[in-house]
C-alpha positions as CSV (number, residue, x, y, z in Angstrom):
1,M,10.4,-8.4,-14.8
2,R,13.9,-9.6,-13.6
3,K,15.0,-8.5,-10.2
4,H,18.6,-7.7,-11.1
5,N,20.0,-8.9,-7.9
6,L,23.2,-6.8,-7.1
7,F,21.8,-2.9,-8.0
8,L,18.0,-4.0,-6.7
9,S,19.5,-5.3,-3.4
10,A,21.2,-2.0,-3.1
11,M,18.2,0.3,-4.0
12,I,15.1,-1.7,-2.9
13,T,16.2,-2.5,0.7
14,C,18.2,0.4,1.3
15,L,16.3,3.2,-0.9
16,I,19.5,4.8,-1.9
17,V,19.0,7.6,-4.3
18,S,19.2,6.9,-7.7
19,C,18.5,9.3,-10.9
20,N,14.9,8.5,-11.4
21,T,11.9,10.6,-10.8
22,Q,11.2,9.2,-7.0
23,K,12.6,11.8,-4.9
24,P,14.3,10.1,-1.7
25,E,12.2,10.8,1.6
26,T,13.4,14.0,3.6
27,E,12.2,14.8,7.3
28,P,9.0,16.5,7.1
29,Q,9.4,20.4,8.9
30,G,9.9,20.3,12.7
31,K,10.4,16.6,12.6
32,E,13.6,14.8,14.0
33,K,15.7,12.6,11.4
34,I,14.9,8.8,12.3
35,G,18.1,7.3,13.7
36,P,19.2,3.9,15.4
37,K,17.3,3.0,18.4
38,E,18.4,0.7,21.7
39,L,16.1,-2.6,21.4
40,T,15.7,-4.9,24.2
41,L,13.7,-7.7,22.2
42,Q,10.7,-9.7,24.6
43,S,11.7,-12.8,22.5
44,D,14.5,-14.1,20.5
45,V,12.0,-15.0,17.5
46,M,11.7,-12.5,14.7
47,T,8.7,-10.0,14.1
48,P,7.7,-7.6,11.7
49,E,8.6,-4.9,14.3
50,V,12.3,-6.0,14.8
51,L,12.7,-6.7,11.0
52,W,11.6,-2.9,10.3
53,S,13.9,-1.5,13.1
54,M,17.0,-2.7,11.5
55,G,19.4,-0.3,10.1
56,R,20.1,-0.9,6.3
57,I,23.6,0.0,4.8
58,G,23.5,1.4,1.4
59,E,26.0,3.1,-0.7
60,Y,29.6,3.4,0.4
61,S,32.7,5.1,-0.6
62,I,36.5,4.3,-0.1
63,S,38.9,7.4,0.6
64,P,41.6,7.8,-2.4
65,D,44.3,7.2,-0.1
66,H,42.8,3.6,1.0
67,S,42.5,4.8,4.8
68,Q,38.6,5.2,5.5
69,I,35.3,4.3,4.3
70,V,32.1,6.6,4.3
71,Y,28.5,4.9,4.1
72,N,25.2,5.7,4.7
73,V,22.4,3.7,6.7
74,T,18.8,4.0,6.7
75,Y,16.7,3.7,9.6
76,Y,12.8,3.3,9.8
77,S,10.3,4.1,12.0
78,V,6.8,2.5,12.1
79,E,4.9,4.6,14.3
80,E,5.6,7.9,12.2
81,N,5.7,5.8,8.8
82,R,9.1,7.3,7.2
83,S,12.7,6.8,7.2
84,G,16.2,8.7,7.8
85,S,19.5,8.1,6.5
86,T,22.7,8.9,8.1
87,L,26.3,9.1,7.1
88,Y,28.8,7.3,8.8
89,I,32.7,7.4,8.4
90,M,35.3,4.6,9.9
91,N,38.9,3.5,9.2
92,A,39.2,0.5,6.3
93,D,39.3,-1.9,9.3
94,G,36.3,-1.0,10.6
95,S,37.7,1.1,13.5
96,N,37.1,4.6,14.6
97,N,33.1,4.0,13.1
98,R,31.4,7.0,13.9
99,I,28.5,9.2,12.7
100,L,29.8,11.8,10.2
101,S,27.5,14.7,10.4
102,D,25.0,15.7,13.1
103,S,22.6,17.5,10.8
104,K,19.0,16.9,11.2
105,S,18.2,16.1,7.6
106,S,18.9,12.7,5.7
107,E,21.8,12.5,3.7
108,F,22.6,10.3,0.8
109,S,24.9,9.5,-2.1
110,P,28.4,9.7,-0.4
111,Q,31.4,10.1,-2.1
112,W,35.0,11.1,-1.5
113,R,36.0,13.7,-3.8
114,P,39.0,12.6,-5.7
115,D,41.4,15.1,-3.7
116,G,40.8,13.4,-0.8
117,K,39.9,16.8,1.2
118,K,36.3,16.6,1.3
119,I,33.5,14.1,1.1
120,G,30.2,15.0,-1.4
121,F,26.9,13.8,-0.6
122,L,23.0,14.9,-1.3
123,A,20.8,16.1,0.9
124,P,18.0,19.0,1.1
125,D,18.7,22.4,1.2
126,Q,16.4,24.9,3.0
127,N,13.8,25.1,0.4
128,G,13.6,21.0,0.5
129,T,15.6,20.8,-2.8
130,M,17.9,17.7,-3.3
131,Q,21.7,19.5,-3.5
132,I,25.3,18.8,-3.5
133,F,26.9,19.2,-0.2
134,E,30.4,18.8,1.1
135,I,32.0,18.0,4.5
136,N,35.3,17.8,6.0
137,P,36.1,14.2,6.8
138,D,36.4,15.3,10.5
139,G,32.7,15.9,10.3
140,T,33.5,20.1,10.1
141,G,32.7,22.6,7.0
142,R,29.4,21.2,6.0
143,E,28.4,23.3,3.3
144,C,26.1,23.3,0.3
145,I,27.7,23.7,-3.0
146,S,24.8,23.4,-5.8
147,S,21.8,25.8,-6.1
148,E,19.9,24.3,-8.9
149,A,16.0,24.9,-9.1
150,D,15.3,21.0,-9.3
151,D,16.6,18.1,-7.7
152,I,19.3,16.6,-8.2
153,N,19.5,13.1,-8.1
154,G,23.1,11.8,-8.5
155,F,26.5,13.4,-9.0
156,L,30.3,12.3,-9.6
157,Y,33.0,14.1,-9.5
158,S,35.7,14.8,-12.2
159,P,39.0,13.4,-11.4
160,D,40.4,17.2,-11.2
161,C,37.6,18.1,-9.0
162,Q,37.2,20.9,-11.2
163,Q,33.6,19.4,-12.8
164,V,30.8,17.5,-11.6
165,V,28.4,15.2,-13.7
166,F,24.9,15.5,-11.9
167,C,21.5,14.0,-13.3
168,K,18.2,15.7,-12.7
169,E,14.6,15.3,-14.5
170,V,13.8,17.6,-17.5
171,K,10.9,18.4,-19.4
172,T,10.9,17.6,-23.1
173,K,7.5,17.1,-24.1
174,E,4.3,19.6,-23.8
175,N,1.4,18.5,-21.4
176,V,-2.1,19.6,-21.3
177,A,-1.5,23.0,-19.7
178,D,1.1,24.0,-22.5
179,I,-1.3,23.2,-25.3
180,Y,-4.4,24.5,-23.3
181,P,-3.3,27.4,-21.2
182,D,-7.0,28.1,-20.7
183,L,-7.5,24.5,-18.8
184,P,-4.4,24.6,-16.3
185,L,-6.5,22.3,-13.8
186,S,-7.3,19.6,-16.2
187,S,-5.9,15.9,-15.0
188,G,-5.9,14.5,-18.4
189,R,-3.1,13.0,-20.1
190,I,-2.6,12.9,-23.9
191,N,-0.6,9.7,-25.3
192,N,0.1,9.1,-28.8
193,D,2.8,6.4,-28.3
194,L,3.9,3.7,-26.0
195,M,5.8,3.7,-22.9
196,Y,3.8,6.6,-21.3
197,R,4.3,5.3,-17.9
198,H,6.9,2.9,-16.5
199,W,7.5,0.9,-13.5
200,D,5.4,3.2,-10.7
201,Q,5.5,6.5,-12.8
202,W,4.0,8.2,-15.8
203,V,6.6,9.4,-18.0
204,D,6.1,13.3,-17.9
205,T,10.1,13.9,-17.5
206,F,13.5,12.3,-18.4
207,S,16.4,12.1,-16.3
208,H,19.4,13.9,-18.0
209,L,22.8,14.3,-17.4
210,F,24.3,17.5,-16.7
211,V,27.6,19.1,-16.7
212,G,28.7,21.6,-14.1
213,N,32.1,23.5,-13.2
214,I,33.3,24.0,-9.4
215,S,34.5,27.5,-8.9
216,S,35.3,28.9,-5.6
217,G,33.9,25.7,-4.0
218,K,30.4,26.3,-5.9
219,L,29.0,24.5,-8.6
220,E,28.2,26.8,-11.4
221,A,27.6,27.2,-15.4
222,S,25.9,23.5,-15.6
223,Y,24.6,22.5,-18.7
224,D,22.0,19.7,-20.2
225,A,24.5,17.3,-21.9
226,M,21.6,15.6,-23.6
227,A,19.5,18.7,-24.4
228,G,16.5,18.2,-26.4
229,E,16.6,14.2,-26.0
230,N,13.6,12.3,-25.5
231,W,15.0,9.7,-23.6
232,E,16.8,9.2,-20.1
233,A,20.4,8.6,-18.8
234,P,20.8,6.7,-16.4
235,V,18.3,4.3,-17.8
236,R,14.9,3.6,-16.1
237,P,13.9,2.4,-14.0
238,W,16.9,1.0,-11.9
239,G,19.4,3.3,-13.3
240,G,21.9,5.2,-10.6
241,M,25.4,7.1,-11.0
242,E,27.0,3.3,-11.4
243,Q,25.9,4.0,-15.1
244,V,28.0,7.0,-15.4
245,K,32.1,7.2,-15.2
246,W,34.5,9.7,-15.9
247,M,37.8,9.1,-17.9
248,P,40.7,9.4,-15.8
249,D,42.1,12.4,-17.9
250,G,38.8,14.4,-16.8
251,Q,38.1,15.4,-20.4
252,S,35.0,13.1,-21.3
253,F,32.9,10.7,-19.5
254,V,30.8,7.4,-20.3
255,Y,27.3,6.8,-19.7
256,C,24.4,4.4,-20.5
257,C,21.4,5.4,-22.3
258,R,18.8,3.6,-24.7
259,K,18.4,6.2,-27.5
260,K,14.9,5.1,-28.6
261,E,11.5,6.9,-28.0
262,G,7.9,5.4,-27.7
263,K,7.1,2.2,-29.0
264,E,10.7,1.6,-30.4
265,Y,11.6,2.1,-26.7
266,A,9.3,-0.3,-25.3
267,L,10.0,-3.2,-27.6
268,S,14.1,-2.9,-26.9
269,T,16.6,-3.6,-24.3
270,N,19.4,-2.5,-26.7
271,T,21.3,-0.1,-24.6
272,D,24.7,1.3,-25.4
273,I,27.5,3.0,-23.8
274,Y,28.3,6.6,-25.0
275,Q,30.8,8.9,-24.6
276,H,30.7,12.6,-24.0
277,I,33.6,14.8,-24.9
278,I,33.2,18.1,-22.7
279,I,35.2,20.4,-25.1
280,S,33.2,19.5,-28.4
281,G,30.1,18.3,-27.0
282,E,30.7,15.2,-29.5
283,C,29.0,12.2,-28.2
284,K,30.4,8.7,-29.2
285,N,28.7,5.2,-29.3
286,L,31.4,2.8,-28.2
287,T,29.2,-0.3,-28.4
288,E,27.3,0.4,-31.6
289,G,26.3,-3.0,-33.2
290,M,25.8,-4.8,-29.8
291,M,22.3,-5.5,-29.6
292,G,21.3,-5.9,-26.2
293,Y,21.8,-4.2,-22.7
294,D,25.3,-3.0,-22.2
295,M,25.5,-1.4,-19.1
296,N,27.4,-0.3,-15.8
297,P,31.0,0.7,-17.3
298,V,34.3,0.8,-15.2
299,I,37.4,2.4,-16.2
300,S,40.9,1.1,-15.8
301,P,42.7,3.2,-13.8
302,D,45.2,3.8,-16.5
303,G,42.5,5.0,-18.8
304,K,43.5,2.1,-21.4
305,Y,40.3,-0.2,-20.7
306,M,36.7,0.0,-20.4
307,A,35.0,-3.2,-18.9
308,W,31.1,-3.4,-18.8
309,E,28.3,-5.6,-18.7
310,S,26.7,-7.1,-21.9
311,Q,24.0,-8.9,-23.1
312,E,24.1,-10.4,-26.7
313,R,20.3,-10.6,-27.5
314,D,17.9,-7.6,-28.1
315,G,14.6,-7.8,-26.3
316,Y,16.0,-10.4,-23.8
317,E,16.5,-8.9,-20.4
318,S,17.7,-12.1,-18.9
319,D,20.3,-13.2,-21.2
320,K,23.6,-13.8,-19.9
321,Q,25.2,-11.2,-18.7
322,R,28.6,-11.1,-20.4
323,L,32.3,-9.7,-18.9
324,F,33.3,-7.6,-22.0
325,V,36.5,-5.3,-21.9
326,M,37.5,-2.9,-24.6
327,N,40.9,-1.4,-25.5
328,L,39.8,2.0,-25.8
329,E,42.8,2.9,-27.6
330,T,42.4,0.5,-30.6
331,G,38.4,-0.1,-30.0
332,E,39.0,-3.7,-29.8
333,K,36.4,-5.9,-27.9
334,T,36.9,-9.2,-25.9
335,D,34.4,-11.1,-24.3
336,F,36.3,-12.9,-21.3
337,S,33.1,-14.9,-20.4
338,A,32.7,-16.9,-23.7
339,D,33.9,-19.8,-22.0
340,F,32.4,-19.3,-18.5
341,D,28.8,-20.2,-18.3
342,Q,27.8,-17.9,-15.6
343,C,26.7,-14.4,-15.2
344,C,29.1,-11.5,-14.5
345,T,28.3,-8.1,-12.5
346,G,29.6,-5.5,-10.3
347,Y,33.1,-5.0,-11.6
348,S,36.2,-3.2,-9.7
349,W,39.4,-2.5,-11.1
350,A,42.7,-3.3,-9.1
351,D,45.5,-0.4,-9.6
352,D,47.4,-2.4,-12.1
353,S,44.6,-2.3,-14.6
354,K,45.4,-5.7,-15.2
355,T,43.1,-7.4,-12.6
356,L,39.4,-7.0,-12.6
357,Y,37.3,-8.3,-9.8
358,F,33.5,-9.2,-10.1
359,I,30.4,-11.1,-8.7
360,S,29.1,-14.0,-9.9
361,D,26.4,-16.6,-9.2
362,K,27.1,-20.2,-8.7
363,Y,24.8,-22.8,-7.4
364,A,22.6,-20.0,-5.7
365,T,25.3,-18.4,-4.0
366,D,26.7,-14.8,-5.2
367,Q,30.6,-14.9,-5.0
368,L,33.7,-12.6,-5.6
369,Y,35.8,-13.9,-8.5
370,V,38.8,-12.6,-10.2
371,L,39.8,-12.0,-14.1
372,N,43.6,-11.4,-15.2
373,I,43.0,-9.6,-18.7
374,E,46.2,-10.7,-19.7
375,S,45.8,-14.4,-19.3
376,G,42.0,-14.3,-19.5
377,E,42.0,-17.0,-16.3
378,I,39.1,-16.4,-14.1
379,N,39.3,-17.8,-10.8
380,R,36.7,-17.8,-7.8
381,L,37.9,-16.1,-4.9
382,T,35.2,-16.5,-2.1
383,E,33.2,-19.6,-0.6
384,G,30.3,-19.8,1.6
385,V,26.8,-19.8,2.2
386,H,26.2,-16.0,1.4
387,N,25.7,-13.3,-1.5
388,Y,28.4,-10.6,-1.9
389,I,26.4,-7.7,-3.3
390,S,28.9,-5.1,-4.1
391,V,32.6,-5.3,-4.4
392,N,35.7,-2.3,-4.4
393,W,39.2,-2.6,-4.6
394,N,41.1,-0.7,-1.8
395,G,44.7,-1.4,-2.0
396,D,45.8,-4.6,-0.5
397,K,41.9,-5.5,0.2
398,L,38.5,-5.4,-1.4
399,I,35.8,-4.1,0.2
400,A,32.2,-5.7,-0.1
401,G,28.8,-5.8,1.2
402,R,27.7,-9.3,1.9
403,Q,24.3,-10.5,3.0
404,S,22.7,-14.0,3.5
405,M,19.1,-15.3,4.1
406,S,20.1,-15.1,8.1
407,H,21.8,-11.7,8.1
408,P,21.1,-8.5,6.3
409,T,24.1,-6.4,4.4
410,E,27.3,-5.5,6.5
411,L,30.6,-4.4,4.9
412,F,33.5,-6.9,5.0
413,S,37.2,-6.5,4.0
414,V,38.5,-9.3,1.8
415,D,41.9,-10.5,1.1
416,P,42.3,-10.5,-2.6
417,T,44.4,-13.5,-2.9
418,S,42.8,-16.1,-0.2
419,G,39.5,-14.7,-0.1
420,E,39.4,-14.4,3.7
421,A,36.7,-12.3,4.9
422,T,36.4,-9.9,8.0
423,Q,33.3,-8.1,8.9
424,I,34.0,-4.3,9.5
425,T,30.6,-3.0,10.1
426,S,28.1,-4.2,12.6
427,I,24.8,-2.2,12.3
428,N,22.2,-4.5,13.4
429,D,24.6,-7.2,15.6
430,A,23.2,-5.4,18.9
431,I,19.9,-7.0,17.6
432,F,20.9,-10.2,16.2
433,A,22.4,-11.1,19.5
434,Q,18.9,-11.3,21.0
435,L,17.7,-13.1,17.8
436,T,17.7,-17.1,17.3
437,M,18.1,-17.7,13.5
438,G,16.7,-21.2,11.6
439,K,19.1,-23.4,10.1
440,V,19.7,-23.1,6.3
441,E,20.3,-26.4,4.5
442,E,21.0,-27.5,1.2
443,R,19.2,-30.1,-0.6
444,W,19.4,-31.7,-4.1
445,V,16.1,-32.7,-5.2
446,K,15.6,-35.1,-8.4
447,T,13.3,-33.3,-11.0
448,T,10.9,-35.3,-13.3
449,D,13.5,-35.2,-16.1
450,G,16.1,-36.5,-14.3
451,K,18.2,-33.3,-13.0
452,D,19.2,-32.4,-9.7
453,M,17.9,-29.1,-8.5
454,L,19.4,-27.1,-5.3
455,V,16.4,-26.3,-2.8
456,W,16.9,-24.2,0.2
457,V,15.3,-25.6,3.3
458,I,14.8,-23.1,6.4
459,F,14.0,-24.5,9.2
460,P,12.1,-22.7,12.6
461,P,14.4,-21.2,14.9
462,H,13.7,-23.7,17.9
463,F,12.9,-26.7,15.4
464,D,12.3,-29.8,17.1
465,A,12.7,-33.0,14.9
466,N,10.1,-35.2,16.8
467,K,7.5,-32.7,15.9
468,Q,5.4,-31.9,12.9
469,Y,5.5,-28.7,11.1
470,P,3.5,-26.9,8.3
471,A,5.4,-26.0,5.2
472,L,5.8,-23.2,2.5
473,L,6.7,-23.8,-1.2
474,Y,8.4,-20.6,-2.0
475,C,7.9,-19.7,-5.5
476,E,10.5,-17.1,-6.8
477,G,10.2,-14.3,-9.3
478,G,11.8,-12.8,-12.1
479,P,11.2,-15.3,-13.6
480,Q,14.8,-15.3,-14.0
481,S,16.0,-14.4,-10.5
482,T,17.8,-16.9,-8.6
483,V,16.9,-18.2,-5.2
484,S,20.3,-17.4,-3.6
485,Q,21.4,-16.1,-0.1
486,F,19.4,-12.8,-0.5
487,W,18.4,-10.9,2.7
488,S,14.7,-9.5,2.1
489,Y,12.8,-7.1,4.1
490,R,9.5,-8.5,3.2
491,W,9.9,-12.0,1.6
492,N,12.0,-12.8,4.6
493,F,12.9,-16.9,4.9
494,Q,13.9,-16.1,8.8
495,M,10.4,-14.7,9.1
496,M,8.5,-17.4,7.8
497,A,10.6,-19.6,9.6
498,A,9.9,-17.7,12.9
499,N,6.5,-18.3,12.5
500,D,6.9,-22.0,12.7
501,Y,6.8,-22.7,9.1
502,I,9.4,-25.1,7.4
503,V,10.2,-23.0,4.2
504,V,11.0,-24.6,0.8
505,A,12.6,-22.4,-1.7
506,P,13.7,-24.5,-4.8
507,N,15.9,-23.0,-7.6
508,R,13.5,-24.4,-10.4
509,R,14.0,-23.9,-14.2
510,G,14.8,-20.7,-15.3
511,L,16.9,-19.4,-12.6
512,P,21.0,-18.1,-13.1
513,G,23.7,-19.9,-11.5
514,F,23.1,-23.3,-12.9
515,G,24.2,-22.7,-16.5
516,Q,22.4,-20.7,-19.7
517,E,20.7,-23.9,-20.3
518,W,18.9,-24.2,-17.2
519,L,18.1,-20.4,-17.4
520,E,16.5,-20.8,-20.5
521,E,14.0,-23.5,-19.9
522,I,11.4,-21.3,-18.8
523,S,10.9,-18.7,-21.8
524,G,8.0,-19.6,-23.3
525,D,7.2,-22.6,-21.2
526,Y,5.8,-20.8,-18.3
527,G,3.5,-23.7,-17.2
528,G,6.1,-26.5,-18.1
529,Q,9.1,-28.0,-16.3
530,C,9.4,-25.0,-13.9
531,M,6.1,-25.7,-12.7
532,E,7.1,-29.5,-12.3
533,D,10.0,-28.7,-10.6
534,Y,8.0,-27.1,-7.8
535,L,6.0,-29.7,-7.4
536,S,9.2,-32.1,-7.3
537,A,10.5,-30.1,-4.6
538,I,7.3,-30.0,-1.9
539,D,6.9,-33.6,-2.9
540,E,10.2,-34.6,-2.1
541,L,10.4,-32.7,1.2
542,S,7.0,-33.4,2.4
543,K,8.5,-37.2,2.9
544,E,10.3,-35.6,6.0
545,P,8.6,-36.8,9.3
546,Y,8.8,-33.4,10.4
547,I,6.4,-32.0,7.7
548,D,3.1,-32.4,7.9
549,E,1.9,-33.0,4.2
550,N,-1.7,-32.2,5.3
551,R,-0.8,-28.7,6.0
552,L,1.1,-27.1,3.0
553,G,0.9,-23.6,1.3
554,A,2.5,-22.1,-1.3
555,V,3.4,-18.2,-1.9
556,G,5.3,-16.0,-4.2
557,A,5.3,-12.7,-6.0
558,S,5.7,-11.4,-9.5
559,F,6.1,-14.7,-11.4
560,G,5.9,-16.3,-8.1
561,G,2.6,-14.9,-8.2
562,F,1.7,-16.2,-11.7
563,S,3.2,-19.9,-10.3
564,V,0.8,-19.6,-7.4
565,Y,-2.1,-18.8,-9.4
566,W,-1.2,-21.5,-12.0
567,L,-0.6,-24.2,-9.4
568,A,-4.2,-23.1,-7.9
569,G,-5.4,-25.1,-10.8
570,H,-3.0,-27.8,-11.1
571,H,-1.8,-28.7,-7.4
572,D,-4.4,-31.8,-6.9
573,G,-5.2,-31.0,-3.3
574,R,-1.4,-30.4,-2.0
575,F,-1.9,-27.0,-0.6
576,K,-4.4,-25.8,1.9
577,A,-3.6,-21.9,1.3
578,L,-2.0,-19.6,-1.3
579,I,-0.8,-16.2,-1.2
580,A,-0.1,-14.4,-4.6
581,H,1.4,-10.9,-4.6
582,D,1.5,-8.9,-7.7
583,G,1.4,-12.1,-9.8
584,M,0.1,-12.4,-13.4
585,F,-3.0,-14.0,-13.8
586,N,-4.5,-13.5,-17.4
587,L,-1.7,-13.6,-19.7
588,D,-4.0,-12.1,-22.3
589,A,-4.6,-9.2,-20.5
590,Q,-0.9,-8.6,-18.8
591,Y,0.3,-8.8,-22.7
592,L,-1.8,-5.1,-23.3
593,E,-1.3,-3.9,-19.8
594,T,2.3,-4.2,-19.1
595,E,4.7,-1.1,-20.3
596,E,8.1,-3.3,-21.1
597,M,7.0,-5.1,-24.1
598,W,10.2,-6.6,-24.4
599,F,9.4,-8.7,-21.7
600,V,6.2,-10.1,-22.8
601,N,7.6,-10.6,-26.5
602,W,10.4,-12.7,-25.5
603,D,9.0,-14.5,-22.3
604,L,5.4,-15.0,-23.8
605,G,6.7,-15.6,-27.2
606,G,4.5,-12.2,-28.2
607,P,1.0,-11.3,-28.6
608,F,-1.7,-13.8,-28.2
609,W,-3.3,-12.9,-31.6
610,D,-0.4,-14.7,-33.4
611,K,-2.2,-17.6,-34.4
612,D,0.5,-19.2,-36.3
613,N,3.2,-18.6,-33.5
614,A,3.3,-22.3,-31.7
615,T,5.2,-21.0,-28.8
616,V,2.5,-18.2,-28.4
617,Q,-0.1,-20.7,-28.4
618,K,1.3,-22.8,-26.0
619,T,2.2,-20.2,-23.5
620,Y,-1.4,-18.5,-23.5
621,A,-3.0,-22.0,-22.9
622,Q,-1.2,-22.2,-19.9
623,S,-2.6,-18.8,-18.4
624,P,-3.8,-19.3,-15.0
625,H,-7.1,-17.8,-15.6
626,L,-8.0,-20.7,-17.8
627,F,-8.0,-23.1,-14.7
628,V,-10.1,-21.3,-12.3
629,D,-12.9,-23.9,-12.5
630,K,-10.4,-26.2,-10.9
631,W,-9.4,-23.9,-7.9
632,T,-10.1,-25.2,-4.4
633,A,-7.7,-24.0,-1.8
634,P,-8.2,-20.5,-0.1
635,I,-6.0,-17.6,-1.7
636,L,-4.8,-14.5,-0.3
637,V,-4.4,-12.0,-3.1
638,I,-1.8,-8.9,-2.8
639,H,-1.3,-5.8,-5.1
640,G,0.0,-2.7,-5.5
641,G,-1.8,0.1,-7.3
642,L,1.2,1.8,-8.6
643,D,2.4,-1.7,-10.1
644,Y,2.9,-0.7,-14.2
645,R,4.6,-3.6,-14.7
646,I,1.7,-5.9,-13.7
647,C,-1.4,-3.9,-13.3
648,F,-3.2,-4.1,-10.4
649,T,-6.3,-5.6,-12.4
650,Q,-4.4,-8.7,-12.6
651,G,-4.7,-9.0,-9.0
652,M,-8.5,-8.0,-9.0
653,Q,-9.5,-10.5,-11.4
654,A,-7.9,-13.3,-9.5
655,Y,-9.5,-12.0,-6.4
656,N,-13.1,-11.7,-8.0
657,A,-12.6,-15.3,-9.8
658,A,-12.1,-17.1,-6.5
659,I,-15.0,-15.2,-4.7
660,L,-17.4,-16.1,-7.6
661,R,-16.2,-19.6,-7.4
662,G,-17.1,-19.5,-3.5
663,I,-13.6,-19.8,-2.6
664,D,-12.6,-18.3,0.7
665,A,-10.3,-15.5,-0.6
666,E,-9.0,-11.9,0.7
667,F,-7.8,-8.9,-1.5
668,L,-4.8,-6.8,0.4
669,Y,-4.8,-3.9,-2.0
670,F,-2.0,-0.9,-1.6
671,P,-2.9,1.8,-3.7
672,D,0.6,3.6,-2.9
673,E,3.0,0.9,-3.4
674,N,4.6,-0.4,-6.8
675,H,5.8,-4.2,-7.2
676,W,7.3,-3.9,-3.8
677,V,5.9,-2.7,-0.4
678,L,8.4,0.2,1.0
679,K,6.6,2.2,3.6
680,P,7.0,0.9,7.0
681,Q,3.3,0.7,7.9
682,N,2.3,-1.1,4.9
683,G,5.1,-3.5,5.7
684,V,4.0,-4.2,8.8
685,L,0.5,-5.0,7.5
686,W,1.7,-6.9,4.7
687,Q,3.2,-9.0,7.2
688,R,0.5,-9.3,9.8
689,R,-1.9,-10.3,6.9
690,F,0.3,-13.0,5.3
691,Y,0.7,-14.9,8.6
692,N,-3.0,-14.4,9.6
693,W,-3.7,-16.1,6.4
694,L,-1.4,-18.9,6.7
695,D,-2.2,-19.5,10.3
696,K,-5.7,-19.7,9.3
697,Y,-5.5,-22.3,7.2
698,L,-2.1,-24.2,8.2
699,K,-2.5,-24.3,12.0
């Protein structure tokens, strides 16, 4: 359930195209594309409507000559309850920024053709099917080059521009109508194994990688490089084309895949990186024997090395993300992060094929680092209270996406020697010029076992130290997701502060960025030290004269929702209002309802019926549903009907229990949302009910 910070930031907040079955939103017939709007705000304080008016930078691509950048921005309309995506192009220093195409349809996944002559992207054709289009860098010559019968969900040019590898969904198993042709209208599903649904979709198809030739400017003669295989590439649920890379000679490509089915798939995180040889069709496993996640390969410009993110242990999705490099000529593999007690993600090679840039979390900020593979030396490149979420080499500069608790993602040009960063996009500057942001302060709090814990404190935008404010304890999800400088369009700390709450956001036990020992002190101990850390944080901050200790709330989602449910039975009257979103309430039921069995096997210790397993017995004895008799605080429960990771029945149980206990409660249910809330009007409703509940009890 961990939120993988870098890719998720891009996918969830920007809704970029990836190779899953969720088709990107396109314009209804006769409707104009949603684009930017000029706003004159009536107040300098954030509102849900202002939050949803912001443009969201998605994917970007740098021209082969390093001179230009193409990127897409998604805009939302609350009134029309939909979004639109527009392509922009600018010089690498941010100058001459302009819209690339005046098309009335949304455009996604921009990438420069390797010859630099055109830009490829995804857009719907006249039939509404997602196809590959190309356009000249000056905005002329927009043309559809593919004619696939089904949606193309991602693509990648070969280095010589003669071929394209792309992904689309394929049906590999019979459904009811195939088995019983006389029952074509039956809605039944016949399941004989596990992983029959994943994240927010029933598994009726698998994403496969296809290869096609480009001849006379058109994609043709495509074939399924994974024909007959009952697994997907890229890997569900987050996988996109960052999991696929061509070799520089164009004779093969590498990709990530977990080649397992059913129960075996549901129990394992053992993905590998495979090399598909174009001429022979041969497929080689390059990471055979490496048992955890092996993901997101990047090939050095000279074709000699492959770097990738690797986890050691099968079944542990939050294991340390190691920085591995393979010599593709000898097969030798080197873990350059063996003595680096941090996770490594988001790799980009320099032109010299000896220098590798990446992102790592240290003390709740995500910074840029650099590895010299000849010396093995790793150095931190950037500092500051922000998160870098992507990095790409661009000649004498780096181009990187950066965000913070006080500002959504913008693109920056970063000096690869000094780390000095210059902002080169300004998507939301006009809005932020009218807003006042609250101060974000770093605090260190002693835990009950004598350790130091970093806690972010976010103050209201017009904070008055002579007043007393209600405070919110923010409980992070994951559970192994750091409370770093992320920007969220739902769990937005500045939005909470704008509603005159002081936010207390602790980096409790079980989060990355503070060493592997700190990270691993949560699995099998959900009701243990991590909960003590929460209480240490709110108790320490409640001593401040500007916080009213009689007006405290606790809020959180996913594991944060579990935390709220658990605290509801253990807070000794501290909290006067609680909000739990998509949280685990009954761990016995959670074990049998979730789809990725590796998660509950690792983090809960295994099935509740394993009576001889001490970790299992300890874990399930701390299930929040066992402490409902001690609940006293009013609780708002929120859940999505398409959340198959933590089923909505968990939220229903918690809400029903509160009502039966005579505790004031509200159940906000979204039948068309998954583990998040992605639709504009649902997002605004979420915010309104969130603060309606808190204001009712804390103001």
